[in-house]
PABATOR-539557 format. One record per residue (C-alpha): x, z, y; residue in one letter. Coordinates in nm, 4 decimals, padded with zeros to 6 digits, m for minus. Each point is the difference from the previous one (the first is absolute). Layout:
// residues N
((X, Z, Y), 'A')
...
This chain:
// residues 231
((m03.3878, 01.0963, m00.4393), 'X')
((m00.3078, m00.2197, m00.0383), 'X')
((00.1589, m00.3319, 00.0937), 'X')
((m00.3066, m00.2148, m00.0608), 'X')
((m00.2097, 00.2255, 00.2215), 'X')
((00.2664, m00.0172, 00.2706), 'X')
((00.0342, m00.3794, m00.0037), 'X')
((m00.3787, m00.0380, m00.0053), 'X')
((m00.0312, 00.2313, 00.2986), 'X')
((00.2740, m00.1827, 00.1925), 'X')
((m00.1609, m00.3358, m00.0764), 'X')
((m00.3359, 00.1181, 00.1298), 'X')
((00.1686, 00.1495, 00.3058), 'X')
((00.1690, m00.3329, 00.0758), 'X')
((m00.3431, m00.1648, m00.0124), 'X')
((m00.1662, 00.2719, 00.2111), 'X')
((00.2721, 00.1132, 00.2367), 'X')
((m00.2165, 00.1991, 00.2395), 'X')
((m00.0691, 00.3630, 00.0743), 'X')
((m00.3597, 00.0187, m00.1350), 'X')
((00.1088, m00.1236, m00.3429), 'X')
((00.3011, 00.2303, 00.0001), 'X')
((m00.2105, 00.3038, 00.0866), 'X')
((m00.2570, m00.0835, m00.2667), 'X')
((00.2773, m00.0244, m00.2590), 'X')
((00.2030, 00.2959, 00.1228), 'X')
((m00.0515, 00.2023, m00.3224), 'X')
((00.1606, m00.2822, m00.1998), 'X')
((00.2872, m00.0172, 00.2448), 'X')
((00.0595, 00.3762, m00.0152), 'X')
((00.0255, m00.0012, m00.3799), 'X')
((00.2336, m00.2988, m00.0091), 'X')
((00.2120, 00.1415, 00.2810), 'X')
((00.0428, 00.3248, m00.1922), 'X')
((00.1042, m00.1925, m00.3101), 'X')
((00.2501, m00.2001, 00.2060), 'X')
((00.1398, 00.3244, 00.1408), 'X')
((00.0623, 00.1195, m00.3529), 'X')
((00.1767, m00.3276, m00.0792), 'X')
((00.2236, 00.0317, 00.3072), 'X')
((00.0801, 00.3585, m00.1012), 'X')
((00.1061, m00.1201, m00.3435), 'X')
((00.2037, m00.2867, 00.1440), 'X')
((00.1922, 00.2426, 00.2229), 'X')
((00.0709, 00.2187, m00.3018), 'X')
((00.1382, m00.3014, m00.1891), 'X')
((00.2034, m00.1104, 00.3015), 'X')
((00.1432, 00.3492, 00.0323), 'X')
((00.1642, m00.0361, m00.3407), 'X')
((00.2593, m00.2369, 00.1511), 'X')
((m00.0542, 00.0219, 00.3785), 'X')
((00.0385, 00.3628, 00.1002), 'X')
((m00.0667, m00.0791, 00.3676), 'X')
((m00.3698, m00.0680, m00.0621), 'X')
((m00.0571, 00.2579, m00.2734), 'X')
((m00.1994, 00.2337, 00.2247), 'X')
((m00.1841, m00.2553, 00.2146), 'X')
((m00.3602, 00.0760, 00.0896), 'X')
((m00.2219, m00.2561, m00.1807), 'X')
((m00.2699, 00.0265, 00.2664), 'X')
((00.2483, m00.1055, 00.2670), 'X')
((00.1153, m00.2897, m00.2164), 'X')
((m00.3484, m00.1525, m00.0196), 'X')
((m00.1107, m00.2475, 00.2645), 'X')
((m00.3367, 00.0450, 00.1666), 'X')
((m00.2655, m00.2561, m00.0841), 'X')
((m00.0876, m00.0447, 00.3682), 'X')
((00.1659, m00.2983, 00.1654), 'X')
((00.1551, 00.0113, 00.3460), 'X')
((m00.1970, m00.2789, 00.1656), 'X')
((00.0987, 00.0633, 00.3613), 'X')
((00.2172, m00.3121, 00.0240), 'X')
((m00.1229, m00.1850, m00.3088), 'X')
((m00.1972, m00.3233, 00.0018), 'X')
((m00.1753, 00.1149, m00.3174), 'X')
((m00.2199, 00.2952, 00.0951), 'X')
((m00.0942, 00.0971, m00.3557), 'X')
((00.0126, 00.3801, 00.0065), 'X')
((00.1351, 00.0654, m00.3513), 'X')
((00.2930, m00.1020, m00.2145), 'X')
((m00.0943, m00.1570, m00.3301), 'X')
((00.2794, 00.1540, m00.2036), 'X')
((00.1271, 00.3474, m00.0877), 'X')
((00.3666, 00.0528, 00.0817), 'X')
((00.2730, 00.2599, 00.0286), 'X')
((00.3558, 00.0142, 00.1314), 'X')
((00.2422, 00.2721, m00.1053), 'X')
((00.3106, 00.0860, 00.2009), 'X')
((00.2242, 00.3053, 00.0569), 'X')
((m00.1433, 00.2691, 00.2272), 'X')
((m00.3487, m00.1550, m00.0360), 'X')
((00.0943, m00.2744, 00.2451), 'X')
((m00.2466, m00.2507, m00.1417), 'X')
((00.0981, m00.2567, 00.2592), 'X')
((00.3409, 00.1099, 00.1296), 'X')
((m00.0241, m00.2330, 00.3008), 'X')
((00.2296, 00.2092, 00.2147), 'X')
((00.2683, 00.1243, m00.2390), 'X')
((m00.0207, m00.2809, m00.2509), 'X')
((00.0814, 00.0303, m00.3674), 'X')
((m00.1260, m00.1291, m00.3361), 'X')
((m00.3629, 00.0513, m00.1035), 'X')
((m00.1768, m00.0248, m00.3354), 'X')
((m00.3297, m00.1897, 00.0312), 'X')
((m00.2877, m00.1031, m00.2231), 'X')
((m00.3543, m00.1260, 00.0493), 'X')
((m00.3062, m00.0885, m00.2053), 'X')
((m00.2060, m00.3008, 00.1107), 'X')
((m00.3593, m00.1033, m00.0776), 'X')
((00.1166, m00.3022, m00.1996), 'X')
((00.1562, 00.2262, m00.2603), 'X')
((00.3559, m00.0389, 00.1266), 'X')
((00.2553, 00.2781, 00.0253), 'X')
((00.2644, m00.0507, 00.2675), 'X')
((00.3216, 00.2005, m00.0373), 'X')
((00.2990, 00.0025, 00.2315), 'X')
((00.2933, 00.1941, 00.1400), 'X')
((00.2431, m00.0292, 00.2876), 'X')
((m00.0349, m00.0307, 00.3767), 'X')
((m00.2739, m00.2158, 00.1467), 'X')
((00.0845, m00.1117, 00.3559), 'X')
((00.2250, 00.3011, 00.0744), 'X')
((00.0629, 00.1029, 00.3639), 'X')
((00.2851, m00.1815, 00.1817), 'X')
((00.2645, 00.2702, m00.0469), 'X')
((m00.0753, 00.0202, m00.3706), 'X')
((m00.0041, m00.3783, m00.0387), 'X')
((00.3432, m00.0169, 00.1580), 'X')
((00.1270, 00.2792, m00.2258), 'X')
((m00.1153, m00.1831, m00.3128), 'X')
((00.1557, m00.3279, 00.1123), 'X')
((00.3282, 00.1717, 00.0781), 'X')
((m00.0149, 00.1726, m00.3364), 'X')
((m00.0289, m00.3390, m00.1725), 'X')
((00.3241, m00.0993, 00.1723), 'X')
((00.1873, 00.3259, m00.0511), 'X')
((m00.1175, 00.0516, m00.3565), 'X')
((m00.0497, m00.3565, m00.1160), 'X')
((00.0978, 00.0880, m00.3558), 'X')
((m00.2442, 00.2912, m00.0175), 'X')
((m00.2844, m00.2133, 00.1313), 'X')
((00.0781, m00.2748, m00.2486), 'X')
((00.0069, 00.2515, m00.2845), 'X')
((m00.3416, 00.1392, 00.0986), 'X')
((m00.1550, m00.3466, 00.0257), 'X')
((00.1461, m00.1073, m00.3346), 'X')
((m00.1278, 00.3047, m00.1838), 'X')
((m00.1486, m00.1398, m00.3198), 'X')
((m00.3276, 00.1967, 00.0151), 'X')
((m00.0551, m00.0710, 00.3698), 'X')
((00.0583, m00.3740, m00.0416), 'X')
((m00.2261, m00.0182, m00.3040), 'X')
((m00.2820, 00.1796, 00.1797), 'X')
((00.0188, m00.1300, 00.3569), 'X')
((00.2401, m00.2907, 00.0037), 'X')
((00.1436, 00.0822, 00.3421), 'X')
((m00.0894, 00.1281, 00.3453), 'X')
((m00.3083, m00.1685, 00.1461), 'X')
((00.0587, m00.2513, 00.2792), 'X')
((m00.3251, 00.0548, 00.1877), 'X')
((00.1820, 00.0683, 00.3269), 'X')
((00.3185, m00.1963, 00.0583), 'X')
((00.1945, m00.1334, 00.2971), 'X')
((00.0854, m00.3685, 00.0127), 'X')
((00.3469, 00.0795, 00.1307), 'X')
((00.2403, 00.2877, m00.0707), 'X')
((m00.0485, 00.2991, 00.2325), 'X')
((00.2509, 00.0302, 00.2822), 'X')
((00.3331, 00.1490, m00.0994), 'X')
((m00.0153, m00.0905, m00.3698), 'X')
((00.2212, m00.2555, m00.1724), 'X')
((m00.2102, m00.3065, m00.0964), 'X')
((00.2301, m00.0449, m00.3013), 'X')
((m00.0433, 00.3512, m00.1394), 'X')
((m00.0968, 00.0032, m00.3677), 'X')
((m00.3182, 00.1955, 00.0777), 'X')
((m00.0988, m00.1874, 00.3169), 'X')
((m00.3348, m00.1126, m00.1446), 'X')
((m00.0918, 00.3656, m00.0556), 'X')
((00.1427, 00.1041, 00.3374), 'X')
((m00.2499, m00.2412, 00.1593), 'X')
((m00.2889, 00.2014, m00.1442), 'X')
((m00.2045, 00.2368, 00.2150), 'X')
((m00.1431, 00.1834, m00.3018), 'X')
((00.1828, 00.1214, m00.3078), 'X')
((m00.2695, 00.0451, m00.2595), 'X')
((m00.0544, m00.0840, m00.3658), 'X')
((m00.3600, m00.0581, m00.1040), 'X')
((m00.1950, m00.0948, m00.3085), 'X')
((m00.3663, m00.0687, m00.0723), 'X')
((m00.1398, 00.0497, m00.3500), 'X')
((m00.3429, 00.0252, m00.1574), 'X')
((m00.1489, 00.3460, m00.0267), 'X')
((m00.0414, 00.1338, m00.3549), 'X')
((m00.3776, 00.0210, 00.0466), 'X')
((m00.0665, 00.0655, m00.3692), 'X')
((00.2900, 00.2444, m00.0367), 'X')
((00.0122, 00.2137, 00.3160), 'X')
((00.2426, 00.2377, m00.1709), 'X')
((00.2636, m00.2741, 00.0374), 'X')
((m00.0224, m00.0031, 00.3796), 'X')
((00.2260, 00.2992, 00.0689), 'X')
((00.2900, m00.1145, m00.2225), 'X')
((m00.0400, m00.3497, 00.1450), 'X')
((00.0506, 00.1265, 00.3554), 'X')
((00.2743, 00.2451, m00.0949), 'X')
((00.1863, m00.2690, m00.1930), 'X')
((m00.0130, m00.2429, 00.2917), 'X')
((00.1320, 00.2648, 00.2367), 'X')
((00.2812, 00.0925, m00.2388), 'X')
((00.1085, m00.3648, m00.0089), 'X')
((00.0223, m00.0044, 00.3821), 'X')
((00.2049, 00.3207, 00.0093), 'X')
((00.3449, m00.1691, 00.0249), 'X')
((m00.0984, m00.1755, 00.3238), 'X')
((m00.1573, 00.3139, 00.1470), 'X')
((00.3142, 00.1983, m00.0824), 'X')
((00.2173, m00.2584, 00.1715), 'X')
((m00.2216, m00.0034, 00.3100), 'X')
((00.0249, 00.3762, 00.0315), 'X')
((00.3784, m00.0248, 00.0247), 'X')
((m00.0232, m00.2119, 00.3169), 'X')
((00.1546, 00.2153, 00.2785), 'X')
((m00.2411, 00.1027, 00.2729), 'X')
((00.1008, m00.0373, 00.3624), 'X')
((00.2705, 00.2497, 00.0938), 'X')
((00.1131, 00.0797, m00.3544), 'X')
((00.2865, m00.2481, 00.0040), 'X')
((00.1298, 00.1386, 00.3321), 'X')
((m00.0145, 00.3540, m00.1348), 'X')
((00.1886, m00.0890, m00.3186), 'X')
């Protein structure tokens, strides 16, 4: 896609975040949106080579709308200033009810590509399931975290949301207690966009997702509520 055109558009939008400007520049937006749709389609195809659960996801459902939900926001700017997409099984872009890992990427006006995977603030039942899974499969979790490619790319799980004390019912001395304190289980990286070589964008995203695959696989093995009782 035309990355320079996209970042220029997003920069101008951030400086003129209002409906009149957006309407006047709607033809630009439509072209860039179509190009981004094609990129998301290609990303899903690349993901499908190792993650069969997202192979047939609908790219249109994976894309986030540019309109912001400002009902409860202090900032009333009507539009987002980045293009983004989240890919998850069954087209559950934000699986807030069922939970489960999601593949996410975004392009920002400053020429930065954000890439991540995992579960961002999962619902309570899913959060509990992941914490229990760290206890019951401590070795498997450790193996996923220590995967050479994942560590080289992301370092570790982000600590954006973390409790000061261990959650109730968990051993404060457990080897993974610092991870059990987390309320999100997500790996994330920001890199510069290949503005002069847009053909490198797709392999860049696909490669980052492939490196996060061990953690996503481990997360998917966390038993959902009721499965353990039925076993």
